[in-house]
C-alpha positions in Angstrom: 46.1 -4.0 -94.8 44.4 -0.7 -95.6 42.5 1.5 -93.2 39.4 3.0 -94.7 37.0 5.7 -93.5 33.4 6.8 -94.3 32.3 3.2 -94.9 28.7 2.9 -93.5 27.8 0.0 -91.2 25.3 -2.3 -93.0 21.8 -2.7 -91.6 21.4 -5.7 -89.4 19.6 -8.6 -90.9 18.8 -10.0 -87.5 15.1 -10.7 -86.9 13.8 -8.5 -84.1 11.0 -9.7 -81.8 9.6 -6.2 -81.2 9.3 -3.5 -83.9 10.6 -0.6 -81.8 13.0 0.6 -84.5 10.1 0.7 -87.0 7.9 3.0 -84.8 7.4 6.6 -85.6 7.0 9.3 -82.9 3.5 9.0 -81.4 2.9 5.3 -82.3 2.4 2.8 -79.6 2.3 -1.0 -79.0 0.0 -2.9 -76.5 1.5 -5.8 -74.6 -0.4 -8.4 -72.6 0.8 -9.1 -69.1 3.0 -12.2 -69.8 5.4 -10.4 -72.1 5.4 -6.9 -70.7 8.6 -7.1 -68.6 10.6 -8.4 -71.6 9.1 -5.8 -73.9 9.9 -3.0 -71.4 13.5 -4.0 -71.1 13.8 -4.4 -74.9 12.4 -0.9 -75.4 14.9 0.6 -72.9 17.9 -1.2 -74.5 16.8 -0.3 -78.0 16.3 3.3 -77.0 19.7 3.5 -75.4 21.6 1.9 -78.3 19.8 3.9 -81.0 19.2 7.3 -79.3 15.4 6.8 -79.2 13.0 7.6 -76.4 10.1 5.5 -75.3 7.3 6.0 -72.6 5.7 3.1 -70.9 2.4 3.1 -69.0 0.5 0.3 -67.3 -3.0 -0.2 -68.6 -5.5 -2.7 -67.4 -3.7 -6.1 -67.6 -0.6 -5.1 -69.6 1.5 -2.2 -70.7 1.6 0.2 -73.6 4.9 1.5 -75.0 4.9 4.8 -77.0 7.8 6.1 -79.1 8.2 9.7 -77.8 11.2 11.0 -79.6 
């Protein structure tokens, strides 16, 4: 068995429900009321795992999530 270094981790082929990793700083997504809790938790966990920052605000009958950094 040989130990190797500097081998990059391949990109995930997993289908993501929300496109948070594809967002650029300043872009946002609107979510209707039924999905907003799941979307909010997904943004938080995506940000934590990948070092991204998101801002969430309630608007009317749903939420909007911005990529902030």
